[in-house]
C-alpha positions as CSV (number, residue, x, y, z in Angstrom):
1,X,-3.8,27.4,-6.7
2,X,-5.5,26.3,-10.0
3,X,-9.2,26.1,-11.1
4,X,-10.0,22.1,-11.0
5,X,-11.1,21.0,-14.0
6,X,-15.0,20.6,-15.8
7,X,-16.1,16.9,-15.4
8,X,-15.4,15.1,-18.9
9,X,-18.1,14.6,-21.3
10,X,-19.3,11.3,-21.0
11,X,-22.2,10.7,-24.0
12,X,-23.8,7.1,-24.3
13,X,-24.9,6.0,-27.5
14,X,-27.9,4.8,-28.2
15,X,-27.6,1.1,-30.5
16,X,-23.7,1.7,-32.5
17,X,-21.3,4.1,-32.5
18,X,-22.4,6.6,-35.6
19,X,-19.9,5.7,-39.0
20,X,-19.4,10.0,-39.2
21,X,-18.2,9.2,-35.6
22,X,-20.3,11.2,-32.6
23,X,-21.2,14.6,-31.9
24,X,-18.6,16.1,-29.3
25,X,-19.1,19.2,-27.3
26,X,-16.7,22.0,-28.6
27,X,-13.1,21.3,-29.0
28,X,-13.2,17.6,-28.0
29,X,-10.9,15.3,-30.2
30,X,-12.2,11.5,-30.1
31,X,-9.6,9.0,-29.7
32,X,-10.6,5.6,-31.1
33,X,-10.6,3.2,-28.1
34,X,-9.1,3.5,-24.8
35,X,-5.9,3.1,-25.0
36,X,-4.1,6.1,-23.6
37,X,-0.4,6.8,-22.6
38,X,1.1,6.0,-19.1
39,X,2.0,10.6,-18.5
40,X,1.1,12.5,-18.2
41,X,-1.8,11.2,-15.3
42,X,-3.5,13.7,-16.1
43,X,-5.2,14.0,-19.7
44,X,-7.6,16.7,-19.3
45,X,-6.1,19.8,-21.1
46,X,-5.9,17.6,-24.4
47,X,-9.8,17.5,-24.9
48,X,-9.9,13.9,-25.2
49,X,-12.8,11.7,-26.0
50,X,-12.7,8.0,-26.0
51,X,-14.6,6.6,-28.4
52,X,-15.6,2.8,-28.3
53,X,-17.9,-0.4,-26.9
54,X,-17.9,-1.2,-23.4
55,X,-18.5,-4.5,-24.0
56,X,-17.0,-7.1,-20.7
57,X,-15.2,-6.2,-17.7
58,X,-11.4,-4.6,-18.8
59,X,-12.7,-2.1,-21.1
60,X,-15.1,-1.8,-18.5
61,X,-12.2,-0.7,-16.2
62,X,-10.1,1.0,-19.4
63,X,-13.4,3.8,-20.1
64,X,-13.7,4.5,-16.2
65,X,-9.6,5.5,-15.9
66,X,-10.2,7.4,-19.4
67,X,-13.3,9.4,-17.6
68,X,-10.4,9.6,-14.2
69,X,-8.0,11.1,-16.6
70,X,-9.8,14.2,-17.7
71,X,-10.9,12.4,-20.6
72,X,-14.6,12.1,-22.3
73,X,-16.3,9.0,-23.4
74,X,-18.5,8.2,-26.2
75,X,-19.8,4.9,-25.5
76,X,-21.8,2.1,-26.5
77,X,-22.7,0.5,-23.0
78,X,-23.2,-2.9,-24.1
79,X,-22.5,-5.1,-20.7
80,X,-25.4,-6.0,-18.6
81,X,-26.1,-6.8,-14.8
82,X,-24.2,-5.4,-12.3
83,X,-21.5,-4.6,-14.1
84,X,-23.7,-2.2,-16.1
85,X,-25.3,-1.0,-13.0
86,X,-21.4,-0.3,-11.4
87,X,-20.4,1.0,-14.8
88,X,-22.5,3.4,-15.5
89,X,-22.7,5.3,-11.6
90,X,-19.2,5.0,-12.0
91,X,-19.4,7.2,-15.3
92,X,-22.5,9.4,-13.4
93,X,-20.2,10.0,-10.4
94,X,-17.0,10.7,-12.6
95,X,-18.2,12.6,-15.8
96,X,-20.4,15.2,-17.4
97,X,-23.6,12.4,-18.6
98,X,-25.5,12.9,-21.0
99,X,-28.2,10.6,-22.5
100,X,-28.8,8.9,-26.4
101,X,-30.6,11.4,-28.3
102,X,-33.7,9.4,-30.2
103,X,-36.2,10.1,-32.6
104,X,-38.3,13.1,-31.9
105,X,-41.3,11.7,-30.1
106,X,-39.5,8.5,-28.2
107,X,-39.7,9.4,-24.7
108,X,-35.8,7.7,-23.9
109,X,-34.2,11.1,-25.3
110,X,-36.2,12.5,-22.1
111,X,-35.0,10.1,-19.2
112,X,-31.0,9.9,-17.8
113,X,-29.9,6.0,-18.2
114,X,-31.4,5.3,-14.6
115,X,-34.6,6.6,-15.3
116,X,-34.9,4.4,-18.9
117,X,-33.6,1.2,-17.3
118,X,-36.5,1.5,-14.3
119,X,-38.8,2.0,-17.3
120,X,-38.1,-1.1,-18.9
121,X,-37.7,-2.8,-15.6
122,X,-41.8,-1.8,-14.8
123,X,-43.0,-1.7,-18.6
124,X,-41.6,-6.0,-18.1
125,X,-43.5,-6.4,-14.8
126,X,-41.3,-6.2,-12.4
127,X,-42.5,-4.8,-9.7
128,X,-41.4,-1.1,-8.4
129,X,-39.0,-2.9,-5.0
130,X,-37.9,-5.4,-7.7
131,X,-36.2,-2.4,-9.9
132,X,-34.8,-0.1,-7.3
133,X,-33.7,-3.9,-6.5
134,X,-32.1,-4.4,-9.6
135,X,-31.2,-1.3,-10.0
136,X,-29.4,-1.4,-6.0
137,X,-31.2,2.2,-5.4
138,X,-33.6,1.9,-2.3
139,X,-37.6,1.6,-3.1
140,X,-37.7,5.4,-2.0
141,X,-35.4,6.1,-4.8
142,X,-36.9,4.5,-7.3
143,X,-39.8,6.4,-6.4
144,X,-38.4,9.4,-6.5
145,X,-37.0,9.3,-9.5
146,X,-40.9,7.9,-11.4
147,X,-41.7,11.0,-9.9
148,X,-39.2,12.6,-12.1
149,X,-40.1,10.2,-14.9
150,X,-43.8,11.7,-15.3
151,X,-42.7,15.4,-14.8
152,X,-40.7,14.9,-17.4
153,X,-42.6,13.1,-19.4
154,X,-45.7,15.5,-18.7
155,X,-48.1,12.2,-17.6
156,X,-50.4,11.7,-14.5
157,X,-49.6,8.2,-13.5
158,X,-46.8,6.3,-13.6
159,X,-48.9,3.6,-15.7
160,X,-49.3,6.9,-18.1
161,X,-45.4,6.8,-17.9
162,X,-45.1,2.8,-19.0
163,X,-47.3,3.3,-21.7
164,X,-45.4,6.2,-23.4
165,X,-42.2,4.1,-23.1
166,X,-43.7,0.9,-24.4
167,X,-45.8,2.7,-27.5
168,X,-44.2,6.6,-28.0
169,X,-45.7,6.8,-30.7
170,X,-49.1,5.8,-30.4
171,X,-52.4,6.9,-28.1
172,X,-53.2,6.5,-24.6
173,X,-56.0,4.1,-24.0
174,X,-59.3,4.8,-23.0
């Protein structure tokens, strides 16, 4: 019996695909778009990374299919709402997701996509219960994620985490 192949890399790009192309893990090769040959089904040995934008349900489906076939992704996720949440959930389940890196000092580089979405919701005035509902998680799960966020950001309170999120280069009031 052969060993199970590692999960393909899934790079969530921030904003736009770099002109020079994304930084890929060693041994992986970029491939524009989500078009793949119909056979063989398992493409993991080719070590391809499809580079593109998930702008609609069709692109989301094609990207998810690519990961299930062993192909990595370097994508900008533009879809919103439930489709965004389902897509990100599937990508986290199927691939080895890496959050985008940002400027040094910005807390986003320390957090995964769901943690960033949680902080964005709270910074926008949502309660923890409302934010949890938007993310399709329980309030308990949201609170556990907030604990992890506070630890990663090196702050003691959720208010401090929100302040650091909304004012990354500034200082805390007080």
